[in-house]
C-alpha positions in Angstrom: -5.0 29.5 -23.3 -7.6 27.6 -21.4 -10.7 29.5 -20.4 -10.8 30.7 -16.8 -14.1 29.6 -15.4 -16.1 31.5 -12.8 -16.7 28.9 -10.1 -18.6 28.6 -6.8 -16.9 26.0 -4.6 -18.9 23.9 -2.0 -17.1 21.7 0.5 -16.4 21.3 4.2 -13.7 18.9 5.4 -9.9 18.8 4.9 -10.4 16.5 1.9 -11.9 19.4 0.0 -9.1 21.9 0.7 -6.7 20.4 -1.9 -9.2 20.8 -4.7 -10.0 24.4 -3.6 -6.4 25.4 -3.7 -5.8 23.7 -7.0 -8.9 25.4 -8.5 -7.8 28.8 -7.3 -4.6 28.5 -9.4 -6.4 28.1 -12.7 -9.9 29.6 -12.3 -11.8 32.5 -10.7 -13.5 31.4 -7.4 -16.5 33.6 -6.7 -17.1 32.3 -3.3 -16.9 29.2 -1.0 -19.9 27.5 0.6 -19.4 25.2 3.7 -21.2 23.8 6.7 -21.7 26.1 9.8 -19.1 26.1 12.5 -19.6 23.3 14.9 -18.6 22.6 18.6 -15.4 20.7 18.9 -13.0 19.5 21.6 -13.6 19.1 25.3 -14.6 22.8 25.7 -17.1 22.5 22.8 -15.9 25.8 21.4 -17.2 26.6 17.9 -14.7 25.4 15.3 -14.8 26.4 11.6 -14.7 23.7 8.8 -11.3 23.2 7.3 -12.5 24.7 4.0 -13.5 27.9 5.7 -10.0 28.3 7.1 -8.5 27.7 3.7 -10.9 30.1 1.9 -10.1 32.8 4.4 -6.4 32.5 3.7 -7.2 32.8 0.0 -9.3 35.9 0.7 -12.4 34.3 -0.7 -16.0 35.2 0.5 -17.6 32.4 2.5 -21.3 31.4 2.9 -22.4 29.0 5.7 -26.2 28.4 5.3 -27.7 26.4 8.1 -30.2 24.9 5.6 -30.7 24.7 1.9 -34.5 24.3 2.4 -37.3 26.8 3.0 -37.0 30.6 3.0 -33.3 30.5 3.9 -32.5 28.0 1.2 -34.4 30.1 -1.4 -32.5 33.2 -0.4 -29.2 31.4 -0.6 -30.0 30.0 -4.1 -30.8 33.5 -5.3 -27.5 34.8 -3.9 -25.7 32.1 -5.9 -27.7 32.9 -9.0 -26.7 36.6 -8.7 -23.0 35.5 -9.0 -23.6 34.0 -12.4 -21.1 31.2 -12.0 -20.0 29.0 -15.0 -19.6 26.0 -12.8 -20.4 24.7 -9.3 -17.7 22.5 -7.8 -18.8 20.3 -4.9 -16.3 18.3 -2.8 -17.6 16.5 0.3 -20.1 19.3 1.2 -22.2 16.9 3.3 -25.8 17.6 2.1 -27.8 16.7 -1.0 -28.3 19.9 -3.0 -31.8 21.0 -4.3 -32.5 21.1 -8.0 -32.9 24.9 -7.9 -29.2 25.2 -6.9 -28.0 22.6 -9.3 -29.6 24.6 -12.1 -27.7 27.8 -11.3 -24.3 27.3 -13.1 -24.1 27.8 -16.8 -22.0 24.6 -17.4 -23.6 22.6 -14.6 -22.6 21.3 -11.2 -19.6 18.9 -10.8 -18.8 16.6 -7.8 -15.4 15.2 -6.9 -16.2 11.8 -5.4 -13.7 9.5 -3.8 -14.8 6.1 -5.2 -15.2 4.3 -8.5 -18.8 5.0 -9.1 -21.4 3.5 -8.9 -19.6 1.7 -6.1 -19.8 3.5 -2.7 -22.3 6.3 -3.2 -22.6 8.3 -0.1 -20.6 10.1 2.6 -17.8 7.6 3.5 -16.5 5.9 0.4 -12.9 5.9 1.4 -13.5 4.3 4.8 -15.8 1.6 3.4 -13.3 0.7 0.6 -10.8 -0.2 3.3 -13.3 -1.8 5.7 -14.4 -4.1 2.8 -10.8 -5.0 2.0 -11.0 -3.6 -1.6 -7.7 -3.8 -3.5 -8.3 -0.6 -5.4 -10.3 2.6 -5.3 -10.2 6.0 -7.1 -11.8 9.3 -7.7 -14.6 10.1 -10.2 -15.7 13.5 -11.5 -19.5 13.4 -11.8 -22.2 15.7 -13.1 -24.5 16.2 -10.2 -28.3 15.6 -10.2 -30.8 15.5 -7.4 -30.1 11.8 -6.5 -27.4 10.6 -4.2 -24.2 10.5 -6.3 -26.1 9.1 -9.2 -25.2 11.5 -12.0 -23.2 10.7 -15.2 -19.4 10.3 -14.8 -17.0 12.6 -16.7 -13.7 11.1 -15.7 -12.2 8.5 -13.3 -8.8 7.7 -12.0 -7.9 4.4 -10.3 -5.4 3.6 -7.6 -4.4 0.6 -5.5 -5.0 0.6 -1.8 -1.9 -0.1 0.2 -1.9 -3.2 2.5 -1.3 -1.0 5.6 -3.0 2.2 4.4 -5.5 3.8 6.7 -8.5 5.9 5.8 -6.5 9.0 6.9 -3.6 8.0 4.6 -6.0 7.4 1.7 -7.9 10.6 2.3 -4.7 12.6 1.8 -3.7 10.7 -1.3 -7.1 10.8 -3.0 -7.4 14.5 -2.3 -4.5 15.1 -4.6 -5.8 12.7 -7.2 -9.2 14.4 -7.2 -7.7 17.9 -7.5 -5.6 16.9 -10.5 -8.5 15.2 -12.2 -10.7 18.2 -11.6 -8.2 20.5 -13.3 -7.9 18.1 -16.2 -11.7 17.9 -16.9 -12.6 21.6 -16.6 -11.1 22.7 -19.9 -13.0 19.9 -21.7 -16.2 21.1 -19.9 -15.6 24.6 -21.1 -15.0 23.5 -24.7 -18.0 21.2 -24.8 -15.8 18.1 -25.5 -16.3 16.2 -22.3 -17.7 12.7 -22.5 -20.3 11.8 -20.0 -21.0 8.1 -19.1 -24.3 7.2 -17.3 -23.9 5.1 -14.2 -25.3 1.6 -14.0 -27.6 1.9 -11.0 -27.9 -1.9 -10.7 -24.3 -1.9 -9.6 -24.6 0.8 -7.0 -23.5 0.3 -3.4 -23.8 2.7 -0.5 -21.2 4.1 1.9 -23.1 5.6 4.8 -21.4 7.8 7.5 -19.5 5.8 10.1 -20.9 5.5 13.7 -18.7 5.2 16.8 -19.9 1.5 17.1 -18.2 0.8 13.7 -14.8 1.0 15.5 -15.5 -2.1 17.7 -13.1 -4.9 17.0 -14.2 -8.5 16.8 -11.2 -10.7 17.3 -13.1 -13.9 16.4 -12.7 -12.7 12.8 -9.7 -13.4 10.6 -6.7 -11.2 11.2 -7.1 -9.6 7.8 -10.6 -8.5 8.6 -9.6 -7.2 12.0 -6.7 -5.2 10.5 -9.0 -3.8 7.8 -11.5 -2.7 10.4 -8.8 -0.8 12.4 -7.4 0.8 9.2 -10.8 1.8 7.9 -11.8 3.6 11.1 -8.5 5.5 11.5 -8.7 8.4 12.3 -12.4 8.3 13.3 -13.9 6.7 15.2 -10.8 4.6 15.9 -10.7 0.9 16.6 -11.5 -0.1 20.1 -11.8 -3.0 22.5 -11.7 -3.4 26.3 -8.6 -4.2 28.2 -9.1 -5.3 31.9 -12.5 -3.7 31.7 -11.3 -0.3 30.4 -11.7 1.0 26.9 -8.5 1.0 24.7 -8.0 2.2 21.2 -5.7 0.3 18.8 -3.9 1.8 15.8 -1.6 0.9 12.9 -2.2 -2.8 12.5 -0.1 -5.3 10.6 -0.9 -8.9 10.0 0.9 -12.0 11.3 0.4 -15.6 10.0 -1.4 -18.5 11.6 1.4 -19.4 14.2 -0.6 -18.0 17.1 -4.0 -19.3 16.3 -3.8 -21.8 19.2 -4.5 -18.9 21.5 -8.1 -17.8 22.1 -9.2 -14.8 19.9 -8.5 -11.5 21.7 -5.5 -12.9 23.7 -2.4 -10.8 23.9 0.4 -13.2 22.8 3.3 -10.7 22.6 4.0 -7.1 23.7 7.2 -5.2 23.0 8.9 -2.8 20.7 7.1 -4.1 17.7 3.7 -3.6 19.3 0.9 -5.5 20.8 0.2 -8.8 19.2 -3.4 -10.1 19.5 -4.7 -13.5 18.4 -7.6 -13.5 16.0 -9.9 -16.2 14.6 -7.1 -17.0 12.2 -3.7 -15.4 12.4 -2.9 -12.4 14.6 -2.7 -8.6 14.4 0.1 -6.5 15.7 -0.9 -3.0 16.7 2.0 -0.6 16.7 0.2 2.2 18.6 -2.4 2.2 21.3 -4.4 4.7 23.4 -5.5 4.1 26.9 -8.6 5.8 28.3 -8.0 9.5 28.8 -4.5 9.3 27.4 -2.8 10.2 24.1 -2.2 7.9 21.2 1.3 6.5 21.6 3.6 3.8 20.3 3.0 0.6 22.3 6.6 0.6 23.6 5.9 4.0 25.2 2.7 2.8 26.8 4.4 -0.3 28.2 7.2 1.7 29.8 4.6 3.1 32.2 1.8 0.6 32.1 2.4 -3.2 32.4 0.3 -5.4 30.2 0.4 -9.1 31.1 0.7 -11.7 28.3 -2.4 -14.0 28.1 -4.7 -11.1 28.9 -7.8 -11.2 26.7 -9.4 -8.1 25.2 -13.2 -8.1 25.1 
């Protein structure tokens, strides 16, 4: 029977929840560490990270340090050392960990990272793989060190990116891939048989956090690039343009050929049950869903039933 490891889990967003639940079925989780609750929604009420909600349902203790530096950071590291964990599992925690914390677990700290390292080190690897129109991506299990996602890789699993897959779609799929890979590698870690491959830093690329401005669409680009932009920023910050001077978000793109390229980029050339077709630098993109300012995200057909949009209108 495989050894049950004593683990501390660090993560924050929904992506980490799948790994936490999988880990809890095979190993002993001593506690969960996540970011502090943050204001959310129009009322700006404090909202817990998804991992805190999941940990509470699993009856696991939760720590939410506001910083890993200074006196608070030192006290937190000591509290982790007192738990005597075998392994530290980190999945999208959101901060670089100090060496003093990385040195705590007996078997070391592992990170579940949603890219094919050394490509896309950083906080938003899934989004940038779609924005850059990559054909494949994957998940790597990495031994952590003080640098940014620079440690040796223990295992990787590749997968193709669907032609209409959004970041949200890929998040859900890679969360499962990562959790399965994690459970595969932990017995090897415990037995001392795991193989570690150093990363080639010369091939490293970065995947920084997205900004709201990253959602702005540029219809002078090819339809494939416009579609990739819209898919990469779904669900956040969302792809946007201006329609008759008002902001509009556009969702669920599909690509059309070059038959509409005679129209100026940004021109609405069709609107109906299939969606809103917009001319690009080459080709056109059909958006199946849209969101007017202050409204909900809806199928284009539902928006058109109460809001007329004239063909030939250009989006800024």
